[in-house]
C-alpha positions in Angstrom: 121.7 -98.1 148.6 122.4 -96.4 145.1 121.2 -93.1 144.7 119.3 -94.6 141.5 117.5 -97.3 143.9 116.3 -95.0 146.4 114.6 -92.7 143.5 113.1 -95.7 142.3 111.9 -97.0 145.7 110.4 -93.5 146.8 108.3 -93.1 143.5 107.3 -96.7 144.0 106.3 -95.8 147.6 104.2 -92.8 145.8 102.5 -94.4 143.7 101.2 -97.1 146.0 100.0 -94.0 148.3 98.3 -92.3 145.4 100.3 -88.8 145.6 102.4 -89.2 142.7 103.5 -86.1 140.6 100.8 -83.9 139.6 99.5 -83.3 136.4 98.4 -79.6 134.8 94.5 -78.4 135.0 93.5 -75.3 133.5 90.4 -73.1 134.5 88.7 -72.7 131.5 85.1 -71.1 132.4 85.4 -69.4 135.8 83.6 -70.4 139.3 80.6 -68.5 138.7 77.8 -70.7 138.8 75.4 -72.4 141.4 75.2 -75.8 139.3 77.2 -77.2 135.8 76.1 -79.9 133.9 78.3 -81.9 131.6 79.2 -80.5 128.2 76.7 -82.2 125.2 77.3 -81.6 121.7 79.3 -78.5 122.6 76.8 -77.3 125.0 76.4 -77.4 129.0 73.4 -76.7 131.1 74.7 -73.9 133.9 72.2 -72.3 136.6 73.0 -68.8 138.2 70.7 -66.7 140.1 68.7 -65.9 137.4 67.9 -69.7 136.6 69.3 -72.5 134.0 70.7 -71.2 130.8 73.5 -72.9 128.5 76.7 -72.1 127.8 79.3 -73.0 125.0 83.2 -74.3 125.8 84.2 -70.3 125.7 82.0 -69.9 128.5 79.6 -67.7 126.1 75.7 -67.7 126.8 74.0 -69.3 123.9 70.5 -69.6 125.7 69.8 -66.7 128.2 69.3 -67.5 131.7 65.8 -66.3 131.9 64.2 -68.4 129.2 63.2 -71.5 131.0 62.6 -72.9 134.0 64.1 -76.5 133.4 66.3 -77.7 130.3 67.7 -80.9 129.4 71.1 -81.8 128.1 71.2 -81.5 124.0 71.0 -84.6 122.3 70.8 -85.3 118.7 70.5 -81.3 118.0 67.7 -80.7 120.5 67.0 -79.8 124.1 64.2 -80.3 125.9 63.0 -77.2 128.1 60.2 -75.8 130.1 58.1 -72.8 131.1 55.5 -73.2 133.6 54.2 -76.4 133.5 54.6 -76.8 129.7 57.3 -78.7 127.8 58.8 -78.4 124.2 62.2 -78.0 122.4 64.9 -75.8 121.3 67.9 -76.2 118.9 71.5 -75.4 119.5 71.0 -71.6 118.5 68.3 -71.4 121.2 65.4 -71.1 118.8 61.9 -72.9 120.2 61.6 -75.6 117.2 58.8 -77.6 118.8 56.1 -76.1 121.0 55.8 -75.6 124.7 52.8 -77.7 124.7 53.7 -80.9 126.6 52.8 -81.8 130.3 49.4 -81.6 132.0 47.5 -83.5 134.7 44.6 -85.5 134.0 41.1 -84.8 135.4 40.7 -87.9 137.1 44.3 -87.1 138.8 43.2 -83.5 139.7 40.3 -84.9 141.6 42.2 -87.0 143.5 44.7 -84.3 144.2 42.3 -82.0 145.5 42.2 -84.2 148.8 46.3 -84.1 148.8 47.9 -81.6 151.4 49.4 -79.6 148.7 47.8 -80.3 145.5 49.4 -77.4 143.7 52.8 -78.7 144.5 52.1 -82.4 143.7 50.6 -81.5 140.4 53.9 -79.0 139.4 55.5 -82.1 140.3 53.7 -84.5 138.2 54.1 -82.2 135.0 57.9 -82.1 135.8 60.1 -83.6 132.9 57.2 -84.6 130.6 59.9 -84.5 127.8 62.6 -86.5 127.2 65.6 -86.4 124.9 65.5 -87.4 121.5 67.2 -90.9 121.2 67.4 -92.8 117.6 65.4 -89.6 116.1 62.6 -90.0 118.5 61.4 -88.4 122.1 59.2 -89.7 124.8 56.9 -86.9 125.5 53.8 -86.9 127.9 50.1 -85.3 127.6 47.5 -85.4 130.5 49.6 -88.5 132.0 50.0 -90.4 129.2 52.8 -91.2 127.1 54.0 -91.1 123.2 56.5 -90.3 120.9 57.1 -87.8 118.3 59.9 -87.0 115.6 62.4 -84.0 115.4 59.9 -82.0 113.5 56.9 -82.6 116.7 54.9 -85.0 114.5 53.5 -87.5 117.0 54.7 -90.8 115.7 53.5 -93.2 118.4 50.4 -92.5 120.1 49.8 -91.2 123.9 48.7 -94.4 125.1 51.1 -95.6 127.9 51.6 -94.9 131.5 55.3 -94.9 131.5 57.9 -95.2 128.9 61.8 -95.4 128.4 63.8 -93.9 125.2 64.5 -96.0 122.7 67.9 -98.1 122.9 69.1 -100.5 120.0 65.7 -99.9 117.9 63.5 -100.7 121.1 61.6 -98.9 123.9 60.3 -100.0 127.0 56.8 -99.3 128.1 54.3 -99.7 130.8 50.6 -100.6 130.5 47.6 -99.8 132.6 48.0 -103.4 134.3 51.6 -101.9 135.7 53.1 -104.4 133.5 56.3 -103.6 131.2 57.3 -104.7 127.6 59.0 -103.5 124.5 58.1 -101.6 121.3 59.5 -100.6 118.1 59.3 -97.4 116.3 56.2 -98.0 114.9 54.5 -98.7 118.3 54.4 -102.2 117.6 54.4 -104.6 120.7 57.9 -106.6 120.3 58.2 -108.1 123.7 54.6 -108.3 125.6 54.3 -106.6 128.9 54.7 -109.1 131.4 57.5 -107.9 133.6 57.3 -106.2 136.7 60.3 -103.7 135.8 62.9 -103.9 133.2 65.8 -101.4 132.1 66.8 -100.3 128.4 68.8 -102.8 125.9 72.5 -102.7 126.0 75.0 -104.8 123.6 71.7 -106.9 122.4 70.5 -107.7 125.9 68.0 -106.4 128.6 67.8 -106.9 132.3 64.3 -107.9 133.5 62.5 -108.7 136.8 59.7 -111.0 138.0 59.0 -110.4 141.6 62.3 -110.0 143.5 64.7 -111.5 141.0 66.5 -110.3 137.8 67.8 -111.8 134.5 68.4 -111.3 131.0 66.6 -111.1 127.6 67.4 -110.8 124.2 65.2 -108.9 121.7 62.9 -111.8 121.1 62.0 -111.8 124.5 64.2 -115.2 125.2 65.3 -115.9 128.4 69.2 -115.5 128.1 70.1 -115.3 131.7 67.8 -117.0 134.1 65.8 -114.6 136.7 68.0 -115.8 139.7 69.8 -112.6 140.7 68.7 -110.1 143.4 69.9 -107.7 140.9 72.1 -107.0 137.9 73.6 -103.9 136.2 73.3 -103.4 132.3 75.8 -105.1 130.1 78.6 -103.0 129.2 82.0 -104.1 127.3 80.8 -107.5 126.9 80.0 -108.0 130.9 77.5 -107.1 133.4 77.8 -106.7 137.3 75.3 -108.8 139.5 74.5 -109.6 143.2 73.6 -113.3 143.9 70.4 -114.3 145.7 70.7 -114.5 149.7 73.5 -114.3 151.2 75.6 -114.5 147.7 78.2 -112.1 146.7 78.9 -109.8 143.7 80.6 -110.5 140.8 80.3 -110.1 136.5 79.0 -112.3 134.1 79.6 -112.5 130.4 76.4 -112.7 128.2 75.9 -116.5 128.3 75.6 -116.0 132.0 79.2 -117.4 132.9 80.4 -116.2 136.2 84.0 -114.5 135.2 84.7 -113.3 138.6 83.1 -113.2 142.0 83.8 -111.1 145.1 82.0 -112.1 148.5 82.1 -108.7 150.5 82.7 -106.2 148.0 80.2 -104.4 145.8 80.9 -104.0 142.3 79.8 -101.8 139.3 80.1 -101.8 135.5 83.2 -101.9 133.2 83.9 -98.4 131.5 87.4 -98.3 129.7 88.4 -101.6 131.0 87.8 -100.7 134.8 85.2 -101.3 137.2 84.4 -99.6 140.6 84.3 -101.9 143.7 83.5 -100.3 147.5 84.4 -103.2 150.3 82.9 -103.4 153.3 84.1 -100.4 155.0 82.7 -98.1 152.5 86.3 -97.5 150.4 86.2 -97.5 146.8 88.8 -99.0 144.6 89.3 -100.6 140.6 89.1 -103.6 139.4 90.4 -105.1 135.7 88.5 -107.7 133.5 90.2 -110.5 135.3 88.8 -109.5 138.8 92.3 -108.5 139.7 92.0 -105.3 142.1 94.5 -102.8 140.2 93.8 -99.5 142.2 93.5 -100.1 146.0 90.3 -99.1 148.2 91.2 -96.4 149.5 88.5 -93.4 148.0 85.6 -92.2 150.0 83.9 -91.6 146.7 84.6 -92.2 143.0 83.2 -92.4 139.7 83.6 -94.5 136.5 86.7 -93.5 134.3 86.0 -91.2 131.7 88.7 -90.0 128.8 91.3 -92.0 131.3 90.5 -90.2 134.2 88.1 -90.7 137.0 86.7 -88.6 140.1 87.7 -89.9 143.2 87.1 -88.2 146.9 89.3 -88.0 149.6 89.4 -86.4 153.2 86.3 -84.4 151.8 88.0 -83.1 148.6 87.5 -84.4 144.6 90.2 -84.8 142.7 91.6 -86.9 139.4 92.9 -90.2 139.0 94.0 -92.1 136.0 94.2 -96.0 135.4 97.2 -96.7 137.4 96.1 -94.7 140.5 98.4 -92.0 140.0 96.6 -88.5 141.2 96.5 -86.3 138.2 94.9 -83.9 139.8 95.4 -83.2 143.5 92.4 -83.4 145.6 91.4 -79.8 146.0 88.0 -79.6 144.6 84.5 -79.5 146.8 82.8 -81.0 144.1 83.6 -82.4 140.5 82.3 -84.5 137.6 83.8 -86.6 134.8 85.6 -85.2 131.9 82.7 -84.4 129.1 84.4 -83.0 125.7 87.3 -82.1 127.2 86.2 -80.4 129.8 85.1 -81.3 133.4 82.8 -79.4 135.9 84.7 -78.4 139.5 83.4 -76.5 142.4 85.4 -74.4 145.0 83.6 -72.7 147.7 80.1 -73.0 146.7 80.7 -72.0 142.9 81.1 -74.1 139.8 83.5 -73.7 136.7 85.3 -75.7 134.2 88.7 -76.8 134.0 90.6 -78.9 131.1 93.4 -81.4 132.7 96.8 -82.2 130.7 97.4 -85.7 131.8 
């Protein structure tokens, strides 16, 4: 065998086994935090021994750690924060622009909670996350157990009247009424799709997943059934396809927006497509990736794996995390105790119980 042929064969073997030549990573923010969130709009939530704070991509502290008890990531220029059991919003300079005022427990709940084993704990739990991120200019907030929506100036746009709500997506938000039924409203609070579903999710690519009983399907924005409620489970549409689990002993697969099955597999659990690739988990618990033709393009070999983001995915082998590209090539070796997808150019990674951020050269 010629030396050139031998080199080609060795490289091919390395690709199959997922141990190709490595990419490079640069530690941008040192390992120092208990937890790290992804970067959103240039800032990330991080946790140290003092509490939660925000840092920029250089690691500079923008919002001090002692300022707030809980905090969300930034969305549309604002982030939800809490102190005690009240929530409000800060801007990207850390200024409190909507006062800490949302949360609280209604009196009828308090009466019931007095009978609970630890009512103080339960009441605090109910108040957690009483303000959601802004989406399409509005944010869902809660007062005394009822939800409504505010604008970025803190003005109540939709009154506090719902038992539960979702975020606005494609102009509509899901809401649950006192009869435990779900429907959709527009940004004026007008009911567009009457509350009649037992469960549902946000609209994606013009369709929303809804359920009656234990069966799922899809509706359009007029409330018309586009895909019959025949499935044990469906994921949201992404990149034109949605994954599903058939009823009974049926398998998993992907459908298009008319409900046509594009590919079906009997034994593998499958997820949404991201950047043309979809996760698959086999009966042995190993993860691999499919393309949109349903072809397994990265072999089932990982103990855990994420969706692709910015051309890379997080994968786990032998209790360590690393990064792979769409060919299955290992770009950053399996060396981390934890890792998240690249977000705005940086990925949060963990070593020896501490989190920091790296940049990856592909």
